[in-house]
C-alpha positions in Angstrom: -36.7 16.5 -22.6 -39.3 15.4 -25.5 -42.9 15.3 -24.4 -44.2 12.0 -26.0 -46.5 11.3 -28.6 -47.9 8.0 -29.9 -47.3 6.5 -32.8 -50.1 6.9 -35.3 -53.3 4.9 -33.9 -53.4 3.4 -37.1 -49.9 1.4 -36.4 -51.7 0.4 -33.1 -54.4 -1.0 -35.4 -52.4 -2.8 -37.8 -50.1 -4.5 -34.9 -53.7 -5.5 -32.9 -55.4 -6.9 -36.3 -52.5 -8.9 -36.8 -52.5 -10.5 -33.6 -56.0 -11.2 -34.3 -55.8 -12.6 -37.8 -53.1 -15.0 -36.2 -55.0 -16.2 -33.2 -58.3 -16.8 -35.3 -56.7 -18.6 -37.8 -54.9 -21.1 -35.5 -58.4 -21.7 -33.9 -59.5 -22.6 -37.5 -56.6 -24.4 -38.4 -55.1 -26.9 -35.3 -57.2 -29.7 -35.9 -56.6 -29.7 -39.8 -55.7 -32.2 -41.6 -52.3 -32.4 -42.9 -52.8 -32.6 -46.5 -54.5 -28.8 -45.9 -51.9 -27.6 -43.9 -49.5 -28.2 -46.1 -51.5 -26.8 -49.1 -51.7 -23.6 -47.0 -48.1 -23.9 -46.5 -46.9 -24.0 -50.1 -49.5 -21.3 -51.1 -48.1 -18.5 -51.8 -51.6 -16.5 -52.2 -52.7 -17.1 -49.2 -52.1 -14.7 -45.8 -49.2 -14.4 -44.0 -51.2 -15.8 -40.6 -52.6 -19.1 -42.8 -49.9 -19.9 -43.7 -47.6 -19.5 -40.7 -50.2 -21.1 -38.6 -50.0 -23.6 -40.8 -46.4 -24.0 -40.8 -46.3 -24.6 -37.4 -49.0 -27.1 -36.5 -47.1 -29.0 -38.7 -43.9 -28.3 -37.3 -45.6 -28.9 -33.4 -46.8 -32.5 -34.8 -43.2 -33.3 -36.2 -45.3 -34.0 -39.2 -43.1 -36.5 -41.7 -43.3 -34.1 -45.0 -41.1 -31.0 -42.4 -37.6 -32.7 -43.8 -39.1 -32.1 -47.5 -41.4 -28.9 -47.2 -39.4 -26.6 -45.3 -36.1 -26.0 -47.9 -38.7 -25.6 -50.2 -39.8 -22.3 -48.1 -35.7 -20.7 -47.5 -36.5 -18.0 -49.7 -40.0 -17.2 -49.1 -40.5 -13.9 -47.8 -43.1 -14.7 -45.3 -42.2 -18.0 -43.9 -38.5 -18.3 -45.2 -37.8 -17.0 -41.2 -39.6 -19.8 -39.7 -38.0 -22.7 -42.5 -34.1 -21.8 -42.0 -34.6 -21.5 -38.3 -36.6 -25.1 -38.1 -34.8 -27.4 -40.6 -32.2 -29.7 -39.6 -28.9 -28.5 -40.3 -27.2 -31.6 -39.7 -28.7 -32.7 -43.0 -25.6 -32.2 -46.0 -28.4 -31.2 -48.4 -29.8 -28.6 -46.5 -26.2 -27.3 -45.2 -24.7 -26.9 -48.9 -28.3 -25.0 -49.7 -27.8 -22.4 -46.8 -24.0 -22.1 -47.6 -25.7 -20.8 -51.0 -27.8 -18.6 -50.1 -25.0 -16.6 -47.7 -25.1 -14.5 -51.0 -28.7 -13.9 -51.6 -29.7 -10.6 -52.5 -32.3 -9.9 -49.5 -30.9 -9.3 -45.9 -33.1 -11.6 -44.2 -32.5 -14.8 -45.9 -28.5 -14.6 -46.0 -28.1 -13.1 -42.4 -31.1 -15.8 -41.2 -28.7 -18.9 -43.2 -25.6 -17.5 -41.5 -27.3 -17.5 -38.1 -28.4 -21.1 -38.9 -24.5 -22.7 -39.8 -23.0 -20.6 -37.1 -26.1 -22.6 -34.7 -24.6 -25.6 -36.0 -21.2 -25.1 -35.5 -20.6 -25.0 -39.5 -16.8 -24.0 -39.3 -17.1 -23.3 -43.3 -18.8 -20.3 -42.0 -15.8 -18.4 -40.3 -14.1 -17.1 -43.3 -16.8 -15.2 -44.3 -18.1 -14.3 -41.2 -14.2 -13.0 -40.5 -14.3 -11.3 -43.9 -18.2 -9.5 -43.0 -16.5 -8.5 -39.6 -13.6 -6.5 -40.4 -14.8 -5.2 -44.1 -18.3 -5.5 -44.3 -21.1 -2.9 -44.1 -23.1 -2.6 -40.5 -25.9 -5.9 -41.1 -23.1 -7.6 -42.3 -20.9 -7.2 -39.5 -23.3 -7.4 -36.6 -24.2 -10.8 -38.1 -20.9 -11.6 -38.3 -20.6 -10.8 -34.4 -23.2 -13.1 -33.5 -22.3 -15.8 -35.5 -18.6 -15.9 -34.2 -20.6 -16.3 -30.7 -21.9 -18.9 -31.7 -19.3 -20.6 -33.3 -17.0 -20.4 -30.7 -17.1 -17.7 -27.9 -13.8 -17.8 -26.4 -12.2 -17.1 -29.8 -15.2 -14.1 -30.7 -14.1 -12.1 -27.2 -10.3 -12.4 -28.7 -11.0 -10.8 -32.3 -13.4 -8.3 -30.8 -11.3 -7.5 -27.8 -8.8 -7.0 -30.9 -11.0 -5.1 -32.6 -11.8 -3.0 -29.7 -8.2 -1.8 -28.9 -6.8 -1.5 -32.2 -9.7 -0.6 -34.7 -11.4 3.6 -35.9 -15.0 2.4 -35.3 -18.2 4.0 -35.9 -20.0 5.0 -32.9 -22.7 2.3 -33.7 -20.0 0.0 -34.5 -18.7 0.8 -30.9 -21.9 -0.1 -29.5 -22.4 -3.3 -30.7 -18.9 -4.3 -30.3 -19.2 -3.1 -26.7 -22.4 -4.5 -26.1 -21.3 -8.4 -27.6 -18.0 -7.9 -25.2 -20.5 -7.7 -22.5 -22.3 -10.8 -23.4 -19.3 -12.2 -23.6 -17.4 -11.1 -20.2 -15.2 -8.7 -21.0 -16.8 -4.7 -19.1 -14.2 -3.0 -21.4 -16.7 -0.8 -23.5 -19.5 -0.6 -20.2 -18.7 3.0 -19.7 -19.3 3.4 -23.6 -22.9 1.8 -23.1 -24.0 3.2 -20.3 -22.5 6.9 -21.7 -24.6 6.2 -24.7 -28.0 5.5 -22.7 -27.3 8.0 -20.6 -27.6 10.6 -23.8 -31.2 9.5 -24.5 -30.8 10.0 -28.3 -32.8 7.6 -30.7 -33.1 4.0 -30.0 -29.3 3.3 -29.9 -29.7 4.7 -26.4 -32.0 2.0 -25.4 -30.1 -0.6 -27.5 -27.3 0.5 -24.8 -29.1 0.0 -21.9 -30.7 -3.3 -22.6 -27.3 -4.6 -23.0 -26.1 -3.3 -20.1 -29.4 -4.7 -18.3 -28.2 -8.2 -19.6 -25.1 -7.5 -17.1 -26.8 -6.0 -14.5 -30.7 -5.8 -14.8 -30.7 -2.8 -12.0 -28.2 -1.1 -13.4 -30.2 -0.7 -17.0 -33.5 -0.8 -15.4 -32.6 2.6 -14.4 -30.8 3.9 -17.2 -34.1 2.9 -19.2 -36.2 4.8 -16.6 -33.7 7.7 -17.1 -34.9 7.5 -20.5 -38.3 7.8 -20.2 -37.8 10.7 -18.0 -34.7 12.6 -20.3 -34.9 10.9 -23.8 -36.2 12.3 -27.0 -39.6 11.1 -28.7 -37.1 8.4 -30.7 -35.8 7.3 -27.8 -39.0 7.2 -25.8 -40.7 5.7 -28.3 -38.2 2.4 -28.3 -38.5 1.9 -24.8 -42.4 1.6 -25.1 -41.8 -0.8 -27.9 -39.3 -2.4 -25.7 -42.2 -3.3 -23.1 -44.5 -4.0 -25.9 -42.0 -7.0 -26.9 -41.1 -8.1 -23.6 -44.7 -7.9 -21.8 -47.0 -7.2 -24.8 -47.9 -4.7 -22.7 -52.0 -3.7 -23.3 -51.6 0.4 -24.2 -48.2 0.6 -25.3 -49.4 2.2 -28.8 -51.5 4.8 -26.9 -50.9 8.4 -24.7 -50.3 6.3 -22.0 -47.6 3.7 -23.2 -45.0 5.5 -21.8 -46.1 5.7 -18.7 -47.4 2.0 -18.6 -43.6 0.9 -19.6 -42.3 3.0 -16.9 -44.6 1.3 -14.1 -43.4 -1.9 -15.8 -40.2 -1.4 -15.5 -40.1 -0.3 -11.4 -42.2 -4.1 -10.9 -38.8 -5.4 -12.5 -36.2 -3.7 -10.2 -37.4 -4.7 -6.5 -36.8 -9.0 -7.9 -33.3 -8.5 -9.0 -32.5 -5.6 -6.6 -33.3 -8.8 -4.2 -31.0 -11.1 -6.3 -28.2 -8.9 -6.0 -28.5 -8.3 -3.0 -28.6 -11.9 -2.2 -25.6 -12.9 -4.7 -23.1 -9.9 -2.0 -24.3 -11.4 1.0 -23.8 -15.1 -0.6 
């Protein structure tokens, strides 16, 4: 078991500062005219907070220029993720552009393009996803798993189970595949995930515990508590990051972050235990 040490205080300050800046920018811009907002979005020299909030406001207003504006931003380092997720893939011009981006050198661009096409059930994507799944690196393989599920979860389950049974997989690939199969109702990798969580080493143990929790909340939350008690420093920090991502725990980046995360997890347990009991009695 490793003694817990919070991240560098500068990390916490950076996170909090970014949140405050974003909130301040939203308040300044929420009533701004559309022309001003479009100008901010298109200004690469503007702050990420200002440009991001300007785009969000335009999206919420359903601004008529959005279909023209979003494709301009697909490769933008700050706004590309939001632009790709928000753009209507039903427009043939958009889907064609997204297919071109599958070869983009930046991971975030090609992966988001693939996710967008998969959500739109674009079957032209399937050969590329199968290639990534069977012969790609970790990043491409992981994107392929999610994309195949989005295209057709029944066919994806068959592909994944065949790979589980027949391919020699590295530990990380096996964990990701086990989690995907569990999402699809196949428990063949559940014991593997539980064993990885109980090792309590590094962020992969937390990934495994969260994957179990998505299937069986009580069991998965118990594994997260196990990691808090027995994990190495990276595992404990990963649990605290999970608490921050899920509940924005106010002391997540301080020395109290681990205990605060424990209390938050313990508060979730009674609700899930009651739900599990009701399911059994039903």
